[in-house]
KEMAR-111684 format. One record per residue (C-alpha): residue in one letter; chain; x, y, z. Coordinates in Angstrom, 2 decimals. Layout:
N
r, c, x, y, z
a, A, X, Y, Z
...
This chain:
263
r, c, x, y, z
m, A, 0.00, 0.00, 0.00
f, A, 1.31, 3.42, -0.89
d, A, 1.91, 5.79, 2.01
e, A, 1.41, 8.88, -0.14
s, A, -0.77, 9.40, -3.18
p, A, 0.60, 11.17, -6.28
p, A, -0.29, 14.87, -6.54
k, A, -3.33, 15.77, -8.58
a, A, -3.31, 18.19, -11.48
r, A, -5.56, 20.65, -9.66
d, A, -3.19, 20.92, -6.67
r, A, -1.16, 24.00, -7.56
d, A, 0.76, 26.52, -5.51
r, A, 0.13, 30.25, -5.30
n, A, 2.17, 31.03, -8.41
g, A, 0.01, 28.65, -10.49
s, A, 2.73, 26.09, -11.15
q, A, 2.36, 22.45, -10.19
p, A, 4.38, 21.51, -7.08
t, A, 7.21, 19.04, -7.28
p, A, 5.86, 15.51, -6.69
g, A, 7.13, 13.70, -3.65
a, A, 8.69, 10.27, -3.65
i, A, 6.32, 7.32, -3.47
t, A, 7.27, 5.08, -0.58
i, A, 6.26, 1.47, 0.03
s, A, 6.40, -0.16, 3.43
a, A, 9.20, -2.66, 4.00
p, A, 6.98, -5.74, 4.64
i, A, 5.03, -5.23, 1.42
a, A, 8.20, -4.66, -0.62
s, A, 9.82, -7.77, 0.86
q, A, 6.72, -9.84, 0.12
c, A, 6.65, -8.70, -3.51
i, A, 10.34, -9.45, -3.98
q, A, 9.94, -12.89, -2.39
r, A, 7.06, -13.61, -4.79
l, A, 9.24, -12.54, -7.73
i, A, 12.12, -14.74, -6.59
q, A, 9.84, -17.76, -6.13
t, A, 8.40, -17.32, -9.63
q, A, 11.82, -17.09, -11.26
l, A, 13.14, -20.09, -9.34
r, A, 10.11, -22.11, -10.39
v, A, 10.72, -21.13, -14.03
a, A, 14.34, -22.24, -13.67
g, A, 13.19, -25.67, -12.44
f, A, 13.68, -25.38, -8.68
k, A, 11.06, -26.95, -6.41
g, A, 12.24, -25.38, -3.16
a, A, 14.95, -23.34, -1.47
n, A, 16.33, -22.68, 2.00
r, A, 15.36, -19.58, 3.89
s, A, 18.93, -18.34, 4.04
a, A, 19.29, -18.70, 0.26
m, A, 16.05, -16.78, -0.26
d, A, 17.25, -13.96, 2.00
a, A, 20.59, -13.77, 0.17
i, A, 18.88, -13.63, -3.22
e, A, 16.51, -10.97, -1.89
k, A, 19.44, -8.78, -0.83
e, A, 21.03, -9.11, -4.27
v, A, 17.76, -8.24, -5.99
v, A, 17.24, -5.20, -3.76
s, A, 20.77, -4.01, -4.43
y, A, 20.34, -4.44, -8.19
l, A, 17.00, -2.61, -8.18
n, A, 18.43, 0.26, -6.15
d, A, 21.36, 0.65, -8.54
t, A, 19.04, 0.58, -11.54
y, A, 16.70, 3.13, -10.00
e, A, 19.54, 5.44, -9.02
f, A, 20.85, 5.30, -12.59
a, A, 17.35, 6.08, -13.92
v, A, 17.09, 9.05, -11.52
a, A, 20.44, 10.33, -12.78
l, A, 19.21, 10.08, -16.38
a, A, 16.03, 11.98, -15.45
n, A, 18.02, 14.72, -13.71
n, A, 20.24, 15.12, -16.75
s, A, 17.11, 15.48, -18.90
g, A, 15.58, 18.08, -16.56
r, A, 12.84, 15.85, -15.13
s, A, 12.06, 15.57, -11.43
r, A, 11.00, 11.92, -11.65
p, A, 12.30, 9.08, -13.84
s, A, 10.02, 7.89, -16.61
a, A, 9.59, 4.49, -18.24
q, A, 12.14, 5.40, -20.91
d, A, 14.70, 6.19, -18.20
m, A, 14.10, 2.81, -16.59
l, A, 14.51, 1.00, -19.92
q, A, 17.71, 2.90, -20.66
a, A, 19.05, 2.01, -17.21
c, A, 18.25, -1.68, -17.78
e, A, 19.89, -1.66, -21.22
d, A, 23.03, -0.07, -19.81
g, A, 23.16, -2.92, -17.33
t, A, 22.68, -6.60, -18.11
w, A, 19.05, -6.51, -19.24
s, A, 17.57, -5.38, -22.53
a, A, 13.98, -4.68, -23.52
g, A, 13.77, -8.04, -25.31
d, A, 14.99, -9.90, -22.24
l, A, 12.40, -8.17, -20.05
k, A, 9.64, -9.00, -22.52
r, A, 10.65, -12.66, -22.64
v, A, 10.73, -12.93, -18.84
m, A, 7.33, -11.25, -18.60
k, A, 5.76, -13.76, -21.01
k, A, 7.14, -16.71, -19.04
s, A, 5.83, -15.26, -15.80
v, A, 2.37, -14.71, -17.27
k, A, 2.18, -18.29, -18.59
l, A, 3.30, -19.71, -15.26
s, A, 0.86, -17.65, -13.25
r, A, -2.06, -18.60, -15.50
s, A, -1.23, -22.30, -15.27
h, A, -1.03, -22.33, -11.48
v, A, -3.78, -19.87, -10.52
p, A, -7.14, -21.70, -10.43
m, A, -9.84, -20.01, -12.45
f, A, -13.41, -19.73, -11.25
k, A, -15.75, -22.15, -12.94
p, A, -19.48, -21.55, -13.32
a, A, -21.59, -23.35, -10.80
p, A, -23.35, -26.47, -12.10
k, A, -26.98, -26.10, -12.94
r, A, -29.31, -27.11, -10.16
k, A, -31.57, -30.04, -10.83
r, A, -35.19, -29.15, -11.17
s, A, -37.13, -30.07, -8.06
p, A, -40.03, -32.50, -8.53
e, A, -43.42, -30.86, -8.76
l, A, -45.13, -33.67, -6.88
l, A, -43.70, -35.74, -4.07
a, A, -44.62, -39.18, -2.80
s, A, -46.53, -37.60, 0.09
d, A, -48.94, -35.81, -2.26
e, A, -52.35, -37.32, -2.75
s, A, -52.38, -36.94, -6.52
s, A, -49.12, -38.88, -6.99
g, A, -49.83, -41.77, -4.60
g, A, -46.12, -42.54, -4.28
e, A, -46.11, -44.79, -7.38
d, A, -44.67, -44.45, -10.86
n, A, -48.07, -44.99, -12.44
g, A, -49.44, -42.08, -10.52
q, A, -46.57, -39.88, -11.64
d, A, -47.09, -40.85, -15.28
q, A, -50.78, -40.16, -14.96
s, A, -50.12, -36.76, -13.42
r, A, -47.74, -35.93, -16.28
t, A, -50.33, -36.83, -18.90
e, A, -52.95, -34.80, -17.09
k, A, -50.56, -31.87, -16.96
q, A, -49.93, -32.16, -20.69
k, A, -53.66, -32.01, -21.32
d, A, -54.14, -29.08, -18.98
s, A, -51.08, -26.94, -18.29
s, A, -52.50, -25.58, -15.03
n, A, -53.16, -27.56, -11.86
k, A, -55.96, -25.28, -10.71
p, A, -59.08, -26.89, -9.26
r, A, -62.41, -26.54, -10.96
t, A, -63.49, -23.80, -8.60
l, A, -60.59, -21.62, -9.84
k, A, -60.88, -22.29, -13.57
h, A, -62.59, -18.95, -14.11
l, A, -59.49, -17.03, -12.99
p, A, -57.31, -15.38, -15.67
n, A, -54.42, -17.36, -17.11
q, A, -51.80, -14.79, -16.13
l, A, -52.24, -15.68, -12.46
p, A, -49.72, -18.25, -11.16
d, A, -50.70, -21.80, -10.37
l, A, -51.21, -23.07, -6.88
p, A, -48.06, -24.23, -5.09
p, A, -47.49, -27.94, -4.46
k, A, -49.35, -29.48, -1.59
h, A, -46.22, -30.40, 0.33
s, A, -45.35, -26.70, 0.59
y, A, -48.54, -25.77, 2.43
m, A, -48.22, -24.68, 6.02
r, A, -50.57, -26.68, 8.18
t, A, -51.57, -25.07, 11.45
a, A, -53.92, -26.32, 14.12
a, A, -57.38, -24.79, 14.38
p, A, -57.52, -22.07, 17.03
n, A, -59.32, -23.07, 20.19
a, A, -62.35, -21.02, 21.17
p, A, -61.65, -19.03, 24.34
k, A, -63.53, -20.45, 27.32
p, A, -64.47, -18.05, 30.10
s, A, -63.19, -18.89, 33.53
l, A, -65.38, -19.55, 36.56
s, A, -64.60, -16.18, 38.06
v, A, -65.85, -14.41, 34.92
l, A, -69.02, -16.48, 34.93
d, A, -69.62, -15.64, 38.59
q, A, -69.22, -11.93, 37.88
q, A, -71.67, -12.12, 34.99
l, A, -74.18, -13.96, 37.18
e, A, -73.86, -11.36, 39.92
r, A, -74.42, -8.56, 37.44
t, A, -77.49, -10.31, 36.04
m, A, -78.96, -10.77, 39.50
l, A, -78.25, -7.14, 40.35
v, A, -80.02, -5.95, 37.19
q, A, -82.98, -8.20, 37.91
e, A, -83.23, -6.91, 41.46
s, A, -82.98, -3.31, 40.24
l, A, -85.84, -3.84, 37.79
q, A, -87.95, -5.34, 40.53
n, A, -87.23, -2.35, 42.74
i, A, -88.23, 0.02, 39.93
v, A, -91.54, -1.75, 39.44
k, A, -92.23, -1.74, 43.18
a, A, -91.31, 1.91, 43.64
t, A, -93.23, 3.32, 40.66
g, A, -96.33, 1.09, 40.49
p, A, -99.31, 0.91, 42.93
d, A, -99.63, -1.95, 45.31
d, A, -102.75, -3.34, 43.62
s, A, -101.21, -3.43, 40.15
p, A, -101.06, -6.87, 38.48
s, A, -97.35, -6.56, 37.88
f, A, -96.73, -5.88, 41.52
k, A, -98.89, -8.81, 42.59
a, A, -97.11, -11.08, 40.14
l, A, -93.74, -10.14, 41.48
a, A, -94.77, -10.36, 45.13
l, A, -91.63, -8.57, 46.22
p, A, -90.67, -8.49, 49.90
e, A, -90.60, -5.22, 51.80
v, A, -87.33, -3.39, 51.32
a, A, -86.28, -0.23, 53.13
s, A, -86.33, 2.95, 51.08
s, A, -82.74, 3.69, 52.07
l, A, -81.59, 0.50, 50.38
l, A, -83.69, 1.15, 47.30
a, A, -82.28, 4.65, 46.96
e, A, -78.83, 3.23, 46.24
v, A, -80.14, 1.11, 43.38
v, A, -83.07, 3.10, 41.92
n, A, -82.68, 6.80, 41.19
w, A, -85.97, 8.16, 42.51
e, A, -87.26, 10.51, 45.21
t, A, -90.54, 10.88, 47.16
v, A, -92.72, 13.84, 46.19
g, A, -95.68, 15.42, 47.86
p, A, -96.50, 18.06, 50.44
q, A, -95.54, 15.98, 53.42
a, A, -93.33, 13.59, 51.48
t, A, -95.46, 10.75, 52.82
e, A, -97.40, 9.96, 49.67
t, A, -96.64, 6.88, 47.65
r, A, -96.10, 8.89, 44.45
k, A, -92.48, 8.95, 43.33
r, A, -90.60, 10.43, 40.40
w, A, -87.19, 10.02, 38.78
n, A, -84.44, 12.05, 40.34
v, A, -82.90, 13.71, 37.28
């Protein structure tokens, strides 16, 4: 990974000229790993199957020294040409002045590419998945036998849809019903049963309403009325009835039996 990114064209100083680009540095572990990979590739091309660690380190030092000398020579060529950074032509000229030519570099590059392609596994497309059966042995229409499967195939050829007769009127663009084995079967919900305490409360409320109606009939109707005789209610104090029935006694002395609603 590069520690510094190259300067962009829009990064200019106050005078309008582009600043001098800084040197691109690579961390030592990454550089060592790249050089080790290069050495391993070249040794494999030469026919070696393995090497000692000490031999690899010695070769790495020689490679680093050779690369430094080549780069320094390319920098010197760039400085003589008035450039702040060596170009590809400077690097090729430095290699040709040494022991490598452009043809040698091209030949080595081709060998490396062939070797890398032969050893690097390429991704292959995944095999096509087998089509799942439309009907299983657990389905009623198949019956778990070959004859049933053949019969279902012939029926499907006659009618491309597996819709029941009740759904034949639906448009053809609607999808078919899914297979039976894909249905989700859930138990029927149980009806909620009231508890005994709830039933007792309802019974108490019913009795209270019935008693209130009886008190209303007794308080508003005369004693000789047929409804009063049919009920035959016991005598209840007016103080108790006042809590249940909303009425009050009217009259000059408030002793008459006439009563009215207390609104």
